[in-house]
N, C-alpha and C positions, 0 to 999 in steps of 0.2 A: 393452439395445442401447446402442451408443455414440452420442455426440452427432451425429456426421457422418451416420450412417444415418438418424436421426430427421429431421434437416434435409433430406435428400434426399427422404424420403417425404413430408414436408410440402410441399416444392416441387412434387413430382409431383402431389399431390392438388390444390394450388392451380392448377396448370396445367390439369388436367382440368376443374376447376370453371370456369375462365375460358373454355375451349373450349366447354363446354356452354352457358354463358350467351351467348356470342357467337353460336352456332348457333341458339339458341332465339329470339333477338331478330331475326334476319334473316328477312325475308318476301319471297318472290318474286312475290306477288300484286300486281296493279295495282288501283288504286282503281276502283270501279264507274263513277264519272262519266267517267273517262278511258277505260276499256276499252270503253265503249259509244259512244264518239265515232265518228261516221261520217266517212269520208274518201272523196274522189272519185278514182278511178283511171282512167287512159286506156291502152288497149292500144297498144303500140308497133307491132304488126303490122296490125291492122284498124281502129284508131282508135275502137273502142267505149268508151263511158264507163260506169262502174258504181261503186256504192258498197259499201264494206266497213267494218265496225267494226274497231277496233284489235285486238280479240281474233281476229276472222276473218282479218285480214291477217297477223297474227303466226303463227297456226296454219298458214295456207296457205304463208307464206314458209318456215317450218321444214320443212314436208312436201315442198314442190316446189322448194326453193331459189330461189324467186321468186314473184311474184304471177301467177296464171293467169287469163286472160281467159275469162269464162263464155260468150262468143259463139263464139270460134274455138279455145278450149282451148290457146292458146299461152302459154308462160311469158315474161314480159318486160314486164308492165304497170307503169307508174310513176304516182306521185301527180300529179294535174293541177296545173299552174302550178309545178311543181318545176323550178328552174333549177340546173343543175350546171355549175360552172366547172372546167375541167381545167387544171391548172398552166400558166397563162400563155397559153393558146390563145385569143386574142380578148378577153382580159380582163386589164387591167394595173392597176397601182396608180394610174396617172395618171387612169384612168376614175373613181376614187373621190375624187380631190382636188377640192375646191371651186375654181371659177374665180375668180381674184382680179382686181379692178379695177385696171387699169394706172395710173389717175389717182388712186388712193387714196393718202393721205399715209402715208409710211413711219413705223412706230413702232419704238421701241427694244425690244429683246427681252432677257429675262433680267435680270441684276443691273445692267445699264448704263442704266437708265431715268433720265431727267432728273427731278430732284426739283422744281425750280421753273424758271420761264422768266426 
């Protein structure tokens, strides 16, 4: 065989080995401590509260395209105390800014600070 053919075969074999190693290292399993963590959900229709583990909620979400309430069997339950902000509706960057004291002395910012008085 000529040199180019050998080089191409070696590159293909190295590529296949790299793909095999990459796929064998990847794990889709969740750690048992995390998967058994219980979360509280609240039904958006009837207001019922219920607990699901991460595994149960993931399986239910994949099966029903949402979390199903065990009381009314409606899809649409959310985690309790979950706050969702939708692009600027009622929530602005000004809400997150700390309130500054108007009487506080002004300080130099950046490279223009005074070295000594």
